[in-house]
RODO-2510 file (C-alpha; in nm, 4 decimals, decimal comma):
residues 202
     n   res          X          Y          Z
     1     m   -14,1651   -23,1432    11,4245
     2     n   -13,8126   -23,1020    11,5578
     3     s   -13,7290   -23,4552    11,4479
     4     e   -13,8613   -23,3918    11,0975
     5     g   -13,6732   -23,0630    11,0850
     6     g   -13,3531   -23,2424    11,1848
     7     y   -13,3988   -23,5034    10,9137
     8     s   -13,4621   -23,2272    10,6585
     9     s   -13,1425   -23,0480    10,7588
    10     i   -12,9400   -23,3683    10,7250
    11     t   -13,0958   -23,4344    10,3840
    12     v   -13,0134   -23,0838    10,2660
    13     l   -12,6589   -23,1193    10,3982
    14     i   -12,6149   -23,4504    10,2151
    15     i   -12,7454   -23,2960     9,8928
    16     i   -12,5089   -22,9997     9,9308
    17     l   -12,2121   -23,2318     9,9915
    18     f   -12,3131   -23,4430     9,6927
    19     l   -12,3437   -23,1413     9,4646
    20     s   -12,0158   -23,0030     9,5964
    21     s   -11,8354   -23,3281     9,5177
    22     i   -11,9835   -23,3286     9,1674
    23     t   -11,8799   -22,9661     9,1167
    24     l   -11,5297   -23,0404     9,2441
    25     s   -11,5023   -23,3436     9,0134
    26     v   -11,6138   -23,1350     8,7173
    27     l   -11,3592   -22,8638     8,8009
    28     i   -11,0789   -23,1202     8,8329
    29     f   -11,1823   -23,2793     8,5026
    30     l   -11,1855   -22,9387     8,3310
    31     q   -10,8417   -22,8560     8,4712
    32     i   -10,6978   -23,1878     8,3510
    33     s   -10,8582   -23,1439     8,0106
    34     a   -10,7216   -22,7899     7,9839
    35     r   -10,3701   -22,9107     8,0687
    36     q   -10,3927   -23,1952     7,8176
    37     n   -10,5169   -22,9578     7,5489
    38     a   -10,2367   -22,7154     7,6269
    39     k    -9,9791   -22,9969     7,6020
    40     r   -10,1354   -23,1162     7,2772
    41     e   -10,1304   -22,7655     7,1282
    42     y    -9,7690   -22,7201     7,2399
    43     f    -9,6710   -23,0553     7,0861
    44     y    -9,8311   -22,9770     6,7508
    45     s    -9,6877   -22,6256     6,7556
    46     e    -9,3374   -22,7643     6,8156
    47     k    -9,3903   -23,0316     6,5523
    48     e    -9,4974   -22,7697     6,2982
    49     i    -9,1846   -22,5651     6,3694
    50     l    -8,9622   -22,8714     6,3296
    51     d    -9,1409   -22,9750     6,0097
    52     d    -9,0839   -22,6284     5,8654
    53     e    -8,7153   -22,6429     5,9615
    54     v    -8,6664   -22,9839     5,8013
    55     n    -8,8483   -22,8815     5,4830
    56     a    -8,6404   -22,5639     5,4578
    57     l    -8,3217   -22,7675     5,5044
    58     i    -8,4272   -23,0135     5,2334
    59     e    -8,4911   -22,7196     4,9987
    60     q    -8,1394   -22,5925     5,0635
    61     l    -7,9919   -22,9358     4,9949
    62     a    -8,1890   -22,9534     4,6698
    63     k    -8,0364   -22,6218     4,5604
    64     d    -7,6832   -22,7597     4,5854
    65     p    -7,5233   -22,7004     4,2418
    66     t    -7,2735   -22,9817     4,3064
    67     a    -7,4955   -23,2498     4,4541
    68     e    -7,2561   -23,5253     4,3514
    69     a    -6,9839   -23,3874     4,5818
    70     d    -6,9747   -23,2555     4,9383
    71     s    -6,8044   -22,9268     5,0146
    72     q    -6,7832   -22,6787     5,2987
    73     f    -6,8883   -22,4165     5,0430
    74     d    -7,2247   -22,5825     4,9713
    75     p    -7,5076   -22,3280     5,0255
    76     v    -7,6694   -22,5397     5,2967
    77     w    -7,3867   -22,4619     5,5411
    78     d    -7,4296   -22,0889     5,4911
    79     y    -7,8046   -22,1291     5,5482
    80     i    -7,7453   -22,3059     5,8799
    81     e    -7,5096   -22,0321     5,9989
    82     t    -7,7327   -21,7384     5,9013
    83     r    -8,0801   -21,8757     5,9827
    84     n    -8,2901   -21,7520     6,2743
    85     k    -8,1814   -21,9495     6,5824
    86     d    -8,4406   -21,8110     6,8255
    87     k    -8,6780   -22,1086     6,8124
    88     t    -8,4641   -22,4092     6,7276
    89     t    -8,1057   -22,5277     6,7085
    90     l    -8,0210   -22,6979     6,3809
    91     t    -7,7183   -22,9229     6,3349
    92     l    -7,6139   -23,0908     6,0100
    93     e    -7,3451   -23,3573     5,9916
    94     d    -7,1902   -23,5038     5,6782
    95     i    -7,2269   -23,8761     5,7470
    96     s    -7,1973   -24,0041     5,3913
    97     s    -6,8283   -23,9063     5,3692
    98     r    -6,7352   -24,1344     5,6579
    99     f    -6,6108   -24,4881     5,6067
   100     n    -6,9013   -24,7291     5,5666
   101     l    -6,8130   -25,0365     5,7730
   102     n    -7,0567   -25,2469     5,5718
   103     f    -6,8615   -25,1836     5,2539
   104     i    -6,5069   -25,0606     5,3106
   105     r    -6,2176   -25,2822     5,2094
   106     t    -6,0546   -25,4016     5,5276
   107     k    -5,7140   -25,3630     5,3559
   108     m    -5,7752   -24,9876     5,3652
   109     l    -5,8123   -25,0087     5,7413
   110     e    -5,5037   -25,2265     5,7708
   111     n    -5,2919   -24,9852     5,5659
   112     s    -5,4003   -24,6748     5,7568
   113     s    -5,3976   -24,5451     6,1125
   114     f    -5,7601   -24,6569     6,1479
   115     r    -5,6332   -25,0070     6,2280
   116     e    -5,5237   -24,8664     6,5653
   117     l    -5,8893   -24,7973     6,6483
   118     l    -5,9752   -25,1691     6,6540
   119     i    -6,0353   -25,2939     7,0091
   120     n    -6,0578   -25,6253     7,1992
   121     g    -5,7561   -25,7601     7,0101
   122     h    -5,9428   -25,7679     6,6783
   123     t    -5,7706   -25,7281     6,3430
   124     s    -5,8997   -25,6091     6,0078
   125     e    -5,9066   -25,9734     5,8979
   126     d    -6,1378   -26,0541     6,1927
   127     l    -6,3640   -25,7728     6,0808
   128     k    -6,3719   -25,9075     5,7239
   129     l    -6,4647   -26,2588     5,8401
   130     y    -6,7271   -26,1237     6,0797
   131     r    -6,8834   -25,9097     5,8104
   132     g    -6,8900   -26,1999     5,5673
   133     e    -7,0715   -26,4111     5,8247
   134     k    -7,3194   -26,1520     5,9567
   135     g    -7,3848   -25,9411     5,6473
   136     f    -7,4876   -25,5755     5,6576
   137     f    -7,5982   -25,3763     5,9627
   138     s    -7,8156   -25,0675     5,9876
   139     s    -7,7198   -24,9932     6,3495
   140     i    -7,3497   -24,9176     6,3624
   141     s    -7,3312   -24,9592     6,7402
   142     e    -7,5043   -25,2969     6,7455
   143     g    -7,3148   -25,4203     6,4419
   144     y    -6,9623   -25,3016     6,5149
   145     g    -6,9547   -25,2101     6,8843
   146     e    -6,7347   -25,5108     6,9545
   147     y    -6,4701   -25,3851     6,7124
   148     f    -6,4581   -25,0094     6,7752
   149     e    -6,5184   -24,7674     7,0617
   150     e    -6,8562   -24,5915     7,0444
   151     e    -6,6894   -24,2499     7,0191
   152     d    -6,4844   -24,3618     6,7173
   153     l    -6,7863   -24,5217     6,5521
   154     q    -6,9788   -24,1966     6,5711
   155     k    -6,6824   -23,9841     6,4609
   156     y    -6,5285   -24,1784     6,1716
   157     f    -6,7704   -24,4438     6,0504
   158     t    -7,1252   -24,4951     5,9251
   159     t    -7,3561   -24,7615     5,7841
   160     f    -7,5484   -24,5172     5,5630
   161     s    -7,3839   -24,4235     5,2343
   162     y    -7,3469   -24,5329     4,8757
   163     a    -7,1204   -24,8226     4,7880
   164     n    -6,8237   -24,6497     4,6247
   165     l    -6,6627   -24,8914     4,3768
   166     n    -6,3217   -24,7464     4,4531
   167     v    -6,3267   -24,8433     4,8211
   168     t    -6,5935   -25,1143     4,8537
   169     y    -6,4871   -25,4694     4,9337
   170     e    -6,5680   -25,7113     4,6493
   171     d    -6,7725   -25,9494     4,8644
   172     s    -6,9870   -25,6581     4,9791
   173     l    -7,0536   -25,5692     4,6170
   174     k    -7,1499   -25,9310     4,5547
   175     k    -7,3972   -25,9196     4,8451
   176     l    -7,5456   -25,5966     4,7131
   177     y    -7,5882   -25,7599     4,3729
   178     e    -7,7679   -26,0533     4,5362
   179     y    -7,9958   -25,8208     4,7339
   180     r    -8,0795   -25,5849     4,4500
   181     v    -8,0692   -25,8195     4,1473
   182     s    -8,0505   -26,1915     4,2241
   183     e    -7,8129   -26,4599     4,3418
   184     e    -7,7865   -26,5815     3,9854
   185     g    -7,5019   -26,4069     3,8133
   186     s    -7,3528   -26,2732     4,1369
   187     h    -7,0381   -26,4849     4,0964
   188     s    -6,9883   -26,3602     3,7406
   189     f    -7,0405   -26,0054     3,8651
   190     l    -6,7809   -26,0619     4,1397
   191     n    -6,5296   -26,2024     3,8906
   192     e    -6,5717   -25,8988     3,6668
   193     i    -6,5192   -25,6628     3,9612
   194     q    -6,2084   -25,8503     4,0742
   195     q    -6,0717   -25,8465     3,7194
   196     l    -6,1338   -25,4725     3,6945
   197     i    -5,9590   -25,4102     4,0286
   198     s    -5,6663   -25,6269     3,9216
   199     e    -5,6260   -25,4377     3,5940
   200     t    -5,6500   -25,1031     3,7700
   201     q    -5,3833   -25,1968     4,0245
   202     m    -5,1545   -25,3184     3,7445
***
């Protein structure tokens, strides 16, 4: 009887340990799930706040009465200064007014103090040849990091803006014509642009 009682006690102990381990595993699983749910809720809450901020900013940009020109008096700047800053910090930079290195006439760089920003012994002519060989870049650092310091690239230049006919290099306009229209007629288009520039300079 004592032997059977001993076996029964061991069996009960094993069952208790087994149930305890299951209970502990369930508790750990619930804790992990609760943390993951909390992180997920926090993520979506933050995302919703950011989405609202972006949409509000886009609405302010759409209200600009002079959308064709940038000005420090545009209503969007006043909105940024007066908005509630408790939840998020909002920064807006005017990138489109910077020099677009994909388009700008290298002569403009040569005839201005920006030529002093060129590094590694490069000249504006080197930049023109390089651009003609490589084409356009979306990443300004990857495309032009060999020619300008990163700080200067981020401060003065961009690769995202319209091609302004007044400052865009003719070969860049030709490439744009080939991309957006076709290669056929691109030479005629280039000749017309060069003729127009020549007449304007005269």
